[in-house]
C-alpha positions as CSV (number, residue, x, y, z in Angstrom):
1,M,10.5,-14.0,-60.6
2,K,12.3,-10.8,-59.3
3,K,9.2,-10.1,-57.2
4,R,9.5,-13.5,-55.7
5,Y,12.9,-13.2,-54.8
6,L,12.3,-9.8,-53.3
7,S,9.5,-11.3,-51.1
8,V,11.8,-14.2,-49.9
9,A,14.6,-11.6,-49.1
10,I,12.2,-9.4,-47.0
11,G,10.9,-12.5,-45.3
12,L,14.5,-13.6,-44.4
13,I,15.2,-10.0,-43.3
14,I,12.2,-9.9,-41.0
15,V,13.0,-13.3,-39.5
16,A,16.7,-12.2,-38.9
17,V,15.5,-9.0,-37.1
18,I,12.9,-10.8,-35.0
19,T,15.7,-13.3,-34.0
20,I,18.3,-10.6,-33.1
21,F,15.6,-8.7,-31.3
22,G,14.5,-11.7,-29.3
23,N,18.1,-12.4,-28.4
24,I,18.8,-8.9,-27.3
25,C,15.4,-8.4,-25.4
26,K,16.2,-11.0,-22.6
27,I,15.3,-9.9,-19.0
28,N,18.5,-9.6,-16.9
29,K,17.4,-7.1,-14.5
30,V,14.3,-6.8,-12.2
31,E,13.7,-3.7,-10.0
32,V,11.0,-3.5,-7.4
33,E,9.8,0.0,-6.3
34,F,7.7,0.6,-3.2
35,E,5.3,3.4,-2.8
36,K,6.6,3.8,0.8
37,E,9.5,2.1,2.8
38,P,8.2,-1.4,3.5
39,V,8.1,-2.9,6.8
40,F,7.4,-6.6,6.2
41,V,8.8,-7.6,2.9
42,D,11.8,-6.4,0.7
43,A,12.7,-6.3,-2.9
44,V,14.3,-9.6,-3.0
45,E,11.1,-11.4,-1.7
46,I,9.0,-9.7,-4.2
47,F,11.2,-10.8,-7.1
48,E,11.3,-14.3,-5.9
49,N,7.6,-14.4,-5.6
50,S,7.1,-13.0,-9.1
51,K,8.5,-16.1,-10.6
52,I,10.2,-13.9,-13.3
53,K,12.9,-16.1,-15.0
54,M,16.0,-14.3,-15.6
55,G,17.1,-14.6,-19.2
56,S,13.7,-15.2,-20.7
57,S,12.3,-12.9,-23.4
58,I,10.8,-9.6,-22.3
59,L,8.4,-9.7,-25.1
60,S,6.6,-12.9,-23.7
61,L,6.2,-11.7,-20.1
62,N,2.6,-11.9,-18.8
63,E,2.2,-9.0,-16.5
64,N,-1.0,-10.5,-15.3
65,V,0.6,-13.6,-14.2
66,V,3.3,-11.7,-12.6
67,K,0.9,-9.7,-10.5
68,K,-1.0,-12.7,-9.6
69,N,2.1,-14.4,-8.3
70,V,3.2,-11.7,-6.3
71,M,-0.3,-10.7,-4.7
72,E,-1.4,-14.3,-3.9
73,S,1.9,-14.9,-2.1
74,Y,0.8,-12.7,0.7
75,E,-2.4,-13.2,2.8
76,E,-4.8,-10.3,3.7
77,N,-4.0,-8.2,0.9
78,L,-0.6,-7.2,2.4
79,I,0.9,-6.5,-1.0
80,A,-0.8,-4.9,-4.0
81,V,1.0,-4.7,-7.2
82,T,0.1,-1.4,-8.9
83,D,2.1,-1.7,-12.2
84,I,4.4,-3.8,-14.0
85,V,6.6,-2.0,-16.7
86,R,9.0,-3.3,-19.3
87,V,12.0,-1.1,-19.9
88,F,13.5,-2.2,-23.2
89,P,15.5,-4.0,-24.0
90,N,16.1,-6.1,-20.7
91,K,14.6,-4.7,-17.6
92,I,11.3,-5.1,-15.6
93,I,10.0,-2.8,-12.9
94,I,7.4,-4.0,-10.5
95,Y,5.7,-1.2,-8.6
96,C,4.2,-2.3,-5.1
97,V,2.3,-0.9,-2.1
98,E,2.6,-2.6,1.2
99,H,-0.6,-2.2,3.2
100,T,1.0,-2.2,6.7
101,P,-1.0,-2.8,9.9
102,M,-1.9,0.5,11.6
103,V,-5.2,0.5,13.3
104,A,-7.3,-1.9,15.3
105,V,-11.2,-1.7,15.5
106,N,-14.0,-3.7,16.8
107,V,-15.8,-6.1,14.2
108,K,-19.6,-5.7,14.3
109,G,-21.3,-8.7,15.6
110,E,-18.1,-10.8,16.4
111,N,-17.4,-10.3,20.2
112,G,-13.8,-10.2,21.0
113,V,-12.6,-9.8,17.4
114,Y,-10.6,-7.1,15.9
115,A,-10.2,-6.0,12.3
116,I,-6.6,-4.8,11.7
117,A,-6.1,-2.3,8.9
118,D,-3.5,-0.1,7.4
119,G,-4.2,3.6,7.2
120,D,-6.0,3.4,3.8
121,F,-8.1,0.6,5.2
122,Q,-7.0,-1.7,2.5
123,L,-5.5,-4.5,4.7
124,D,-8.1,-7.2,5.4
125,K,-7.1,-9.2,8.5
126,K,-9.0,-10.3,11.6
127,V,-7.6,-11.3,14.8
128,A,-8.8,-12.2,18.5
129,K,-8.5,-9.5,21.1
130,E,-5.6,-11.1,22.9
131,E,-3.6,-10.9,19.8
132,V,-4.0,-7.2,19.2
133,D,-0.7,-5.3,19.9
134,L,-1.9,-2.0,21.1
135,S,1.7,-0.7,21.7
136,S,2.1,-0.7,17.6
137,L,-1.5,-0.1,16.5
138,I,-3.9,2.7,16.9
139,L,-7.1,1.6,18.6
140,I,-10.2,3.1,17.0
141,E,-13.2,3.5,19.3
142,G,-16.7,4.7,18.8
143,V,-17.2,2.7,15.7
144,E,-17.2,-0.7,14.4
145,V,-16.6,-2.3,11.1
146,D,-19.1,-4.4,9.3
147,D,-18.4,-5.9,5.8
148,T,-16.6,-3.0,4.5
149,Y,-14.6,0.3,5.2
150,N,-16.2,2.1,2.5
151,T,-18.4,4.4,4.8
152,S,-18.5,8.1,5.6
153,T,-16.9,7.5,9.0
154,F,-13.8,5.6,7.9
155,Q,-13.4,8.2,5.2
156,I,-13.1,10.9,7.8
157,I,-10.7,8.9,9.9
158,N,-8.6,8.4,6.6
159,K,-8.6,12.2,6.0
160,V,-7.2,12.6,9.4
161,F,-4.4,10.2,8.7
162,K,-3.7,11.9,5.4
163,A,-3.6,15.3,7.3
164,F,-0.9,13.9,9.8
165,E,1.0,12.7,6.9
166,E,1.1,16.1,5.2
167,E,2.4,17.4,8.6
168,G,5.3,15.0,8.2
169,L,4.1,11.8,10.0
170,D,3.9,8.9,7.8
171,Y,1.6,5.9,8.6
172,N,4.4,4.2,10.6
173,A,5.2,7.4,12.6
174,Q,1.5,8.0,13.3
175,A,1.1,4.4,14.9
176,K,4.0,5.5,17.2
177,F,2.4,8.9,18.2
178,I,-1.3,7.9,18.6
179,S,-2.6,5.6,21.2
180,T,-6.2,5.8,20.6
181,L,-8.8,7.6,18.1
182,T,-12.3,7.9,19.5
183,F,-15.0,8.8,16.9
184,G,-17.8,11.0,18.3
185,V,-20.7,13.2,17.0
186,G,-19.0,16.2,15.2
187,S,-15.6,15.4,16.5
188,L,-13.1,12.8,17.3
189,T,-10.6,12.7,20.1
190,I,-7.0,11.7,19.5
191,V,-5.0,10.5,22.7
192,T,-1.3,10.4,22.0
193,R,1.2,7.9,23.4
194,D,2.6,10.6,25.8
195,G,-1.0,11.2,27.2
196,N,-1.9,14.3,25.4
197,T,-5.3,14.9,23.9
198,L,-6.2,16.3,20.4
199,N,-9.6,17.2,19.6
200,V,-10.5,17.3,15.9
201,D,-13.7,18.9,14.6
202,Y,-15.2,17.5,11.4
203,S,-18.6,18.9,11.4
204,S,-18.3,22.5,10.8
205,T,-14.6,22.8,9.7
206,D,-12.3,21.2,7.3
207,V,-11.0,18.0,8.7
208,A,-7.3,18.5,7.3
209,E,-7.1,22.1,9.0
210,S,-8.6,20.9,12.3
211,V,-5.9,18.2,12.4
212,K,-3.2,20.5,11.4
213,S,-4.3,23.1,13.9
214,E,-4.4,20.7,16.9
215,Y,-1.0,19.1,16.0
216,Q,0.6,22.4,15.8
217,N,-0.8,23.4,19.1
218,Y,0.7,19.9,20.4
219,L,4.0,20.9,19.1
220,N,4.1,24.3,20.5
221,V,2.9,23.1,24.0
222,S,5.4,20.3,24.0
223,Q,8.5,22.7,23.3
224,F,8.0,24.1,26.9
């Protein structure tokens, strides 16, 4: 008999704890963190698209549904949700990456069509030539994109962008700095928006070091 009462008491305690914990762990704050400062979206918009209900239980949150809600709200892979974290008892953090348009490159086999991509070639967008804004995008010449950016050529170009980033130019700043990037055999030519030329060797030297050397030379010359 005593064991029965003890079991009932333990059961009631467990139910009480779950009830109290459930009441405490209700979502009352949602934060959105971007890898880099976004250009086209903001935290409020991401929250609204997440469809997270304030006051709902943090325990019942389905991260996969939230991720799907956000990413499917944007075309062409503009926004990627990299992580969703529950901070007990009542906060959710959504980590996002915005794939901001940065470059334009000819699409192979589609005359007059350009692919628009970000610096990491994750954005998936196509537009007609007349819709390309070359005042805000870097025109890539000497190469065309087929059905994927996962080629050695675009990997080299991405290393160039990463090297400029290490020099203090984020992707947005690079689009304002570079007018065209022409891919050639063993080297590529970068023409800046002020008319200067940088030649980057990728055949016999480290790509990043070549970029940094050329950029430093540019800065030294531009000071005079």
